[in-house]
C-alpha positions as CSV (number, residue, x, y, z in Angstrom):
1,X,18.1,39.2,102.8
2,X,17.9,43.1,102.5
3,X,18.4,43.7,106.1
4,X,21.5,41.6,106.2
5,X,23.0,43.1,103.0
6,X,22.6,46.6,104.7
7,X,24.9,45.5,107.5
8,X,27.4,43.2,105.8
9,X,28.0,45.4,103.1
10,X,29.4,48.4,104.7
11,X,30.8,46.1,107.3
12,X,33.0,44.2,104.8
13,X,33.8,46.9,102.5
14,X,35.0,48.7,105.8
15,X,37.2,45.9,106.8
16,X,38.5,45.8,103.4
17,X,39.2,49.6,103.1
18,X,41.8,49.1,106.0
19,X,44.1,47.2,103.6
20,X,44.3,50.0,101.0
21,X,47.1,52.2,101.2
22,X,46.3,55.0,98.4
23,X,44.0,57.7,99.6
24,X,41.9,57.6,96.1
25,X,41.4,54.0,96.3
26,X,39.9,54.0,99.7
27,X,37.6,57.3,98.9
28,X,36.4,55.1,95.9
29,X,35.7,52.1,97.7
30,X,34.0,54.0,100.4
31,X,32.0,56.0,98.0
32,X,31.1,53.1,96.0
33,X,30.0,50.9,99.0
34,X,28.0,53.7,100.4
35,X,26.0,53.9,96.8
36,X,25.5,50.3,96.6
37,X,23.9,50.4,100.2
38,X,21.7,53.6,99.3
39,X,20.4,51.3,96.4
40,X,19.8,48.5,98.5
41,X,17.9,50.7,101.0
42,X,16.1,51.9,98.2
43,X,15.4,48.6,97.0
44,X,13.8,47.5,100.4
45,X,11.2,50.2,100.2
46,X,9.9,48.7,96.9
47,X,9.5,45.3,98.4
48,X,7.9,46.7,101.9
49,X,5.2,44.3,101.6
50,X,7.4,41.1,101.2
51,X,8.6,40.8,104.7
52,X,10.5,37.6,104.1
53,X,13.0,39.7,102.1
54,X,13.5,42.4,104.8
55,X,14.3,40.0,107.9
56,X,17.0,37.8,108.7
57,X,17.4,35.8,111.5
58,X,19.9,32.9,112.6
59,X,21.2,31.6,115.7
60,X,23.8,33.4,117.7
61,X,24.5,33.1,121.4
62,X,21.7,30.5,122.1
63,X,23.1,29.9,125.7
64,X,22.4,33.5,126.4
65,X,18.8,33.5,124.8
66,X,19.7,35.8,122.0
67,X,19.4,35.6,118.3
68,X,21.0,37.4,115.4
69,X,17.5,39.0,114.6
70,X,17.1,41.9,112.2
71,X,14.3,43.2,110.5
72,X,13.2,46.2,108.5
73,X,9.7,47.9,109.4
74,X,8.3,51.4,108.6
75,X,10.5,53.4,111.3
76,X,13.7,51.4,110.5
77,X,13.1,51.7,106.8
78,X,13.1,55.5,107.1
79,X,16.0,55.7,109.4
80,X,18.1,53.3,107.0
81,X,17.3,55.2,104.1
82,X,18.4,58.3,106.2
83,X,21.5,56.5,107.1
84,X,22.1,55.2,103.1
85,X,21.8,58.7,101.7
86,X,23.7,60.5,104.3
87,X,26.7,58.7,103.7
88,X,27.3,59.1,99.9
89,X,26.5,62.9,100.4
90,X,28.9,63.1,103.0
91,X,31.7,61.3,100.7
92,X,30.8,63.2,97.9
93,X,30.6,66.8,99.5
94,X,34.0,66.3,101.2
95,X,36.1,64.8,98.4
96,X,38.5,67.7,98.4
97,X,39.6,67.1,101.8
98,X,42.7,64.9,102.2
99,X,43.3,62.9,105.6
100,X,46.4,61.5,106.9
101,X,46.2,57.5,106.8
102,X,43.0,58.0,104.7
103,X,42.4,54.1,104.6
104,X,41.7,54.1,107.9
105,X,39.6,57.2,108.0
106,X,37.0,55.8,105.4
107,X,37.4,52.5,106.9
108,X,36.2,53.7,110.2
109,X,33.5,55.6,108.7
110,X,32.1,52.4,107.0
111,X,32.1,50.5,110.1
112,X,30.1,53.2,111.8
113,X,27.5,52.9,108.9
114,X,27.3,49.5,109.6
115,X,26.9,49.8,113.1
116,X,24.2,52.4,112.8
117,X,22.2,50.0,110.2
118,X,22.6,47.4,113.1
119,X,21.2,49.5,115.5
120,X,17.9,50.3,113.4
121,X,17.3,47.0,112.3
122,X,18.0,44.9,115.3
123,X,14.8,42.9,117.0
124,X,16.9,41.5,119.4
125,X,18.2,43.5,122.8
126,X,21.8,42.1,122.9
127,X,22.1,42.7,118.9
128,X,20.9,46.2,119.3
129,X,23.4,46.7,122.2
130,X,26.2,45.0,120.1
131,X,25.6,47.3,117.3
132,X,25.1,50.6,119.5
133,X,28.7,49.6,120.5
134,X,29.9,48.8,117.2
135,X,28.4,52.7,116.0
136,X,30.2,54.4,118.7
137,X,33.7,52.9,119.0
138,X,34.9,53.7,115.0
139,X,33.3,57.5,116.0
140,X,35.7,57.7,118.8
141,X,38.7,57.1,117.0
142,X,37.7,59.1,114.2
143,X,37.4,62.1,116.4
144,X,40.3,61.4,118.4
145,X,42.8,61.0,115.6
146,X,41.7,63.4,113.0
147,X,40.2,66.1,115.2
148,X,41.1,69.4,116.2
149,X,43.7,70.8,118.6
150,X,41.5,70.1,121.7
151,X,40.3,66.6,120.5
152,X,41.6,64.8,123.4
153,X,39.7,66.4,125.8
154,X,36.6,66.5,123.8
155,X,36.7,62.7,122.7
156,X,37.6,61.9,126.6
157,X,34.4,63.6,127.9
158,X,32.3,61.9,125.0
159,X,34.0,58.4,125.9
160,X,33.0,58.6,129.4
161,X,29.4,59.9,129.0
162,X,28.6,57.0,126.1
163,X,30.5,54.1,127.9
164,X,28.7,55.3,131.4
165,X,25.5,55.3,129.6
166,X,26.1,51.9,127.6
167,X,26.6,50.3,130.8
168,X,23.6,51.4,132.6
169,X,21.7,50.3,129.8
170,X,23.2,46.9,129.7
171,X,22.4,46.1,133.3
172,X,18.9,47.2,132.4
173,X,18.8,44.8,129.3
174,X,20.1,41.9,131.2
175,X,17.6,42.3,134.1
176,X,15.0,42.4,131.6
177,X,16.1,39.2,130.0
178,X,16.1,37.5,133.3
179,X,12.1,38.3,133.6
180,X,11.0,37.0,130.2
181,X,8.9,33.9,130.0
182,X,11.2,32.3,127.5
183,X,14.8,33.9,129.0
184,X,15.5,35.6,125.7
185,X,16.5,39.2,124.5
186,X,13.8,39.0,121.7
187,X,12.0,42.2,121.4
188,X,8.5,40.4,121.6
189,X,9.4,38.9,124.6
190,X,10.3,42.3,126.1
191,X,6.9,43.8,124.8
192,X,5.1,41.0,127.0
193,X,6.7,41.6,130.1
194,X,4.6,42.7,133.1
195,X,7.0,44.4,135.7
196,X,6.2,45.9,139.0
197,X,5.9,49.8,138.6
198,X,8.6,50.4,141.4
199,X,11.1,48.3,139.4
200,X,10.0,49.9,136.0
201,X,10.9,53.2,137.5
202,X,14.5,52.0,138.2
203,X,14.9,50.7,134.9
204,X,13.8,53.3,133.2
205,X,16.0,55.5,134.4
206,X,18.7,53.0,133.8
207,X,18.0,52.9,129.9
208,X,16.6,56.5,129.6
209,X,19.8,57.9,130.9
210,X,21.7,55.7,128.1
211,X,19.1,57.3,125.4
212,X,19.3,60.8,127.1
213,X,23.3,61.0,126.5
214,X,23.1,59.9,122.9
215,X,20.3,62.3,121.8
216,X,21.8,64.6,123.8
217,X,19.3,65.9,126.3
218,X,19.7,68.5,129.0
219,X,21.8,68.0,131.2
220,X,23.5,65.3,129.7
221,X,24.6,67.3,126.6
222,X,27.6,68.9,127.8
223,X,29.9,66.5,125.4
224,X,28.0,67.4,122.6
225,X,29.3,71.1,121.3
226,X,32.7,70.5,122.3
227,X,33.1,67.2,120.2
228,X,31.2,68.9,117.3
229,X,33.7,71.6,117.1
230,X,36.8,69.2,117.8
231,X,35.8,66.4,115.3
232,X,36.4,66.2,111.4
233,X,33.4,67.9,109.9
234,X,32.4,64.7,108.2
235,X,32.3,62.7,111.2
236,X,30.1,65.6,113.0
237,X,27.6,65.0,110.1
238,X,27.1,61.4,111.3
239,X,27.0,62.5,114.9
240,X,24.5,65.2,114.2
241,X,22.6,64.0,111.3
242,X,22.3,60.2,112.1
243,X,23.8,59.4,115.4
244,X,22.0,61.2,117.9
245,X,18.8,59.5,116.0
246,X,19.9,56.4,118.3
247,X,18.9,57.8,121.2
248,X,15.4,58.9,120.2
249,X,14.8,55.5,118.2
250,X,16.1,53.7,121.3
251,X,13.3,55.5,123.4
252,X,10.5,54.5,120.7
253,X,11.4,51.0,120.0
254,X,12.8,49.7,123.4
255,X,11.8,51.9,126.2
256,X,8.1,53.3,125.6
257,X,6.4,49.3,125.1
258,X,8.7,47.6,127.5
259,X,8.5,50.1,130.3
260,X,4.8,51.6,129.8
261,X,4.1,52.7,133.2
262,X,7.4,54.3,134.0
263,X,7.2,56.1,130.7
264,X,3.8,57.7,131.6
265,X,5.0,58.4,134.9
266,X,8.5,60.1,134.0
267,X,7.2,61.4,130.6
268,X,4.5,64.0,131.8
269,X,6.8,65.5,134.6
270,X,10.8,64.9,134.7
271,X,11.4,64.2,131.0
272,X,9.1,67.1,129.6
273,X,10.3,69.5,132.2
274,X,14.0,68.5,131.2
275,X,13.3,68.6,127.3
276,X,11.7,72.1,127.7
277,X,14.7,73.7,129.8
278,X,17.0,71.9,127.3
279,X,15.2,73.7,124.6
280,X,15.2,77.1,125.8
281,X,18.6,76.6,127.0
282,X,20.2,75.7,123.7
283,X,18.4,78.4,121.9
284,X,19.5,81.0,124.2
285,X,23.1,79.7,123.8
286,X,22.9,79.4,120.1
287,X,21.6,83.1,119.8
288,X,25.2,83.9,121.7
289,X,27.3,82.1,119.5
290,X,29.9,83.5,117.0
291,X,30.9,80.3,115.5
292,X,28.9,78.1,113.0
293,X,29.7,74.8,114.3
294,X,28.5,75.5,118.0
295,X,25.5,77.4,116.8
296,X,24.5,74.2,114.9
297,X,25.4,72.2,118.0
298,X,22.9,74.0,120.1
299,X,20.3,74.4,117.6
300,X,20.3,70.5,117.3
301,X,19.5,70.4,121.0
302,X,16.6,72.2,120.6
303,X,15.2,70.3,118.1
304,X,15.8,67.1,119.7
305,X,14.1,68.5,122.8
306,X,10.8,69.0,121.1
307,X,11.1,65.2,119.6
308,X,11.4,64.0,123.0
309,X,8.3,65.9,124.3
310,X,6.5,64.5,121.1
311,X,7.5,61.0,122.1
312,X,6.4,60.9,125.3
313,X,2.9,62.6,124.4
314,X,2.0,59.1,123.2
315,X,-0.5,60.2,120.7
316,X,-0.5,59.1,116.8
317,X,0.2,62.6,115.4
318,X,3.2,63.3,117.7
319,X,4.7,59.9,116.9
320,X,4.5,60.2,113.3
321,X,5.4,63.7,113.6
322,X,8.5,62.6,115.4
323,X,9.4,59.6,112.7
324,X,9.2,62.1,110.1
325,X,11.2,64.8,111.8
326,X,13.9,62.3,112.7
327,X,14.6,61.7,108.6
328,X,14.0,65.6,107.9
329,X,16.2,66.9,110.7
330,X,19.0,64.5,109.8
331,X,18.9,65.7,106.3
332,X,18.9,69.4,107.0
333,X,21.6,69.3,109.4
334,X,23.8,67.4,107.3
335,X,23.0,70.2,104.7
336,X,24.3,72.8,107.0
337,X,27.3,70.9,108.0
338,X,28.3,70.5,104.1
339,X,28.4,74.5,103.8
340,X,30.5,74.4,107.1
341,X,33.0,72.2,106.0
342,X,33.3,74.2,102.6
343,X,33.6,77.4,104.3
344,X,36.3,75.9,107.0
345,X,38.3,74.2,104.0
346,X,38.2,77.3,101.7
347,X,38.7,80.2,104.4
348,X,40.3,78.4,107.6
349,X,37.2,79.6,109.7
350,X,33.6,79.4,111.0
351,X,33.3,82.6,112.6
352,X,30.6,84.9,111.8
353,X,33.0,87.9,112.5
354,X,35.3,86.9,110.0
355,X,33.0,86.2,107.4
356,X,30.4,88.1,104.9
357,X,29.1,89.1,101.7
358,X,29.2,85.5,100.6
359,X,26.1,86.3,98.4
360,X,28.1,88.4,95.9
361,X,30.9,85.8,95.4
362,X,29.0,82.4,96.0
363,X,25.5,82.7,94.8
364,X,24.9,79.2,94.5
365,X,26.0,78.4,97.9
366,X,23.9,81.3,99.4
367,X,20.6,80.3,97.6
368,X,21.0,76.5,98.8
369,X,22.2,78.0,102.4
370,X,19.0,80.0,102.5
371,X,16.9,77.1,101.4
372,X,18.4,74.7,104.4
373,X,18.2,77.2,107.0
374,X,14.6,78.2,106.2
375,X,14.0,74.4,106.4
376,X,15.6,74.2,109.7
377,X,13.4,76.8,111.1
378,X,10.6,74.7,110.0
379,X,9.0,77.2,107.1
380,X,6.0,75.9,105.5
381,X,6.6,73.9,102.2
382,X,9.8,72.6,103.8
383,X,10.5,69.0,105.5
384,X,10.8,70.7,109.0
385,X,7.4,72.2,108.8
386,X,5.6,68.9,108.4
387,X,7.1,67.1,111.3
388,X,7.1,69.9,113.6
389,X,3.2,70.6,112.9
390,X,2.4,67.1,113.4
391,X,4.3,67.3,116.7
392,X,2.9,70.3,118.1
393,X,-0.6,69.0,117.0
394,X,0.0,65.8,118.8
395,X,1.5,67.7,121.9
396,X,-1.4,69.9,122.4
397,X,-4.1,67.1,122.2
398,X,-2.2,64.8,124.5
399,X,-3.9,63.4,127.5
400,X,-0.4,62.5,129.2
401,X,0.7,66.0,129.9
402,X,-1.2,67.9,132.7
403,X,-0.1,71.3,131.4
404,X,0.4,70.7,127.7
405,X,-0.7,74.2,126.6
406,X,2.5,75.4,128.7
407,X,4.7,72.8,127.3
408,X,3.2,74.0,123.7
409,X,3.9,77.4,124.1
410,X,7.5,76.9,125.5
411,X,8.0,74.9,122.4
412,X,6.8,77.6,120.0
413,X,9.0,80.1,121.8
414,X,11.8,78.0,120.7
415,X,10.8,77.9,117.3
416,X,10.9,81.6,117.2
417,X,14.0,81.6,119.0
418,X,15.4,79.3,116.1
419,X,14.6,81.6,113.3
420,X,16.3,84.4,115.1
421,X,19.6,82.7,115.4
422,X,19.5,80.8,112.2
423,X,18.7,83.9,110.3
424,X,21.3,86.2,112.1
425,X,23.8,83.4,111.0
426,X,22.6,83.7,107.3
427,X,22.8,87.5,107.4
428,X,26.1,87.4,108.9
429,X,27.7,85.1,106.7
430,X,25.9,85.7,103.2
431,X,25.0,89.4,103.3
432,X,26.9,92.6,104.1
433,X,30.1,93.7,103.1
434,X,32.7,91.2,102.2
435,X,35.6,90.7,104.9
436,X,39.4,90.5,104.4
437,X,38.9,86.6,103.9
438,X,35.9,86.3,101.9
439,X,37.2,89.6,99.3
440,X,38.4,86.8,96.9
441,X,35.9,84.2,97.5
442,X,34.6,81.9,94.6
443,X,31.5,79.7,94.6
444,X,31.0,75.8,95.8
445,X,32.4,73.2,93.3
446,X,30.4,70.6,91.6
447,X,30.6,68.1,94.3
448,X,29.3,70.4,96.9
449,X,26.7,71.6,94.5
450,X,25.5,68.0,93.8
451,X,25.3,67.3,97.5
452,X,23.4,70.5,98.4
453,X,21.1,70.1,95.4
454,X,19.8,66.6,96.5
455,X,19.3,67.8,100.1
456,X,17.4,71.1,98.7
457,X,15.2,68.5,96.5
458,X,14.8,66.4,99.4
459,X,13.8,69.2,101.7
460,X,11.0,70.2,99.2
461,X,10.1,66.9,98.3
462,X,9.0,65.9,101.7
463,X,7.6,69.1,102.4
464,X,5.3,69.1,99.6
465,X,4.6,65.5,99.4
466,X,4.7,63.9,103.0
467,X,2.2,61.1,102.5
468,X,4.9,58.3,101.4
469,X,6.4,58.7,104.6
470,X,3.4,58.9,106.7
471,X,2.2,56.0,105.1
472,X,5.3,54.0,105.7
473,X,5.6,54.9,109.3
474,X,1.9,54.7,110.4
475,X,2.1,50.8,110.9
476,X,5.2,51.2,113.4
477,X,3.5,53.9,115.2
478,X,0.2,52.3,115.7
479,X,2.0,49.3,117.0
480,X,4.4,51.0,119.4
481,X,1.5,53.3,120.9
482,X,-0.8,50.0,121.2
483,X,1.9,48.1,122.9
484,X,2.6,50.8,125.4
485,X,-1.1,51.7,125.9
486,X,-2.1,48.0,126.3
487,X,0.5,47.1,128.7
488,X,0.1,50.1,130.7
489,X,-3.8,49.3,131.2
490,X,-2.8,46.0,132.3
491,X,-0.4,47.3,134.9
492,X,-2.6,49.9,136.5
């Protein structure tokens, strides 16, 4: 029942919001809905041992071998919690922003939340695909209707990339369904498949491209910086904080256990090389940026690359590091975007060269900005450090990679580069003399202080006490690795 409520609540309130003509009413309903969803998600954590309350299954399309099967496990709990926490923070921090046809904007935001929840809950491949599309379609309209001057070109590129990836994934899922014993889309049936290695390789390519586009992974990343720059910032928070996790989640949940031999074959070569290239490439580009939006976009690509390598390392340490980093990266990146949104709304620019000296005028914002920036470069005692330490440990001890020392060293270089470009951004914006734009600046308002303070507390809480999250995800990580390893041995 908890799982069903996490989907139904934002879905129903999203549809209802379409009929509210007053902006204030639409804002309030969206905020109340997101707060209620957060309460339900937290309630799910307290009922973690009562599995009957965390799942829902019903006949959907029996002729196609699919059931509406959703369930909360450890990884699902964590990502649903991230989604549930993020939306209230997004709505609160952007409360002062006005939108044309605001009821449509907030309705689409809630529908996107419903889609994201469904993706993280789905235990049936066709249900997973349905929610995958449900999450993407509202975002397309949000970006194309409320974005910047070049939004049409950016959203068109986004649509072409994601549509092509979705079609490829659907083809692979349909083929896998035909090979199951009971001809169903059930996740358990997929995990029990025994497919020849050459066919696995083709299926892996079809599914991995779809997930790589969503992450995004080099060279499928080119839609991301443009879309992040042109989208309304609240939508960018959803894209970078939560939606990119869909690709990583898909690899862990559906790809690794279903196609283990292909995952082993591609993981140690093609995927690892692409991830390392992407990390170095994105880090170097981030160092050259003069715009906050584009810098954060490229930094996200670099962080995602490390998580991809850790997934294919297939060790317990690396897998749990990825799971905790999925949550931590989402929290940190949304914090950065909240600051970007405030700066853009207040000063009409996000360029370093036009800002400066904000520490003198906005001390609270400056302190919170520094905390989030330090978490983003994985300073010890912050949430970013825990996940990245586990991932580095898991990658270094992995028996999958032939050159794990080289891969670990390359990833380490990217961490150093992240410190360079993040601290450079902090220096340019906060320190130095004020510019013509920031000469009469004031500090952030109560809404931004509240949202950023919650994020800062989460950064410190996870950094100092990560064990509850590790306990939550341990069973899921073990199960995923066992499924992949057992099936791989059977097919050798």
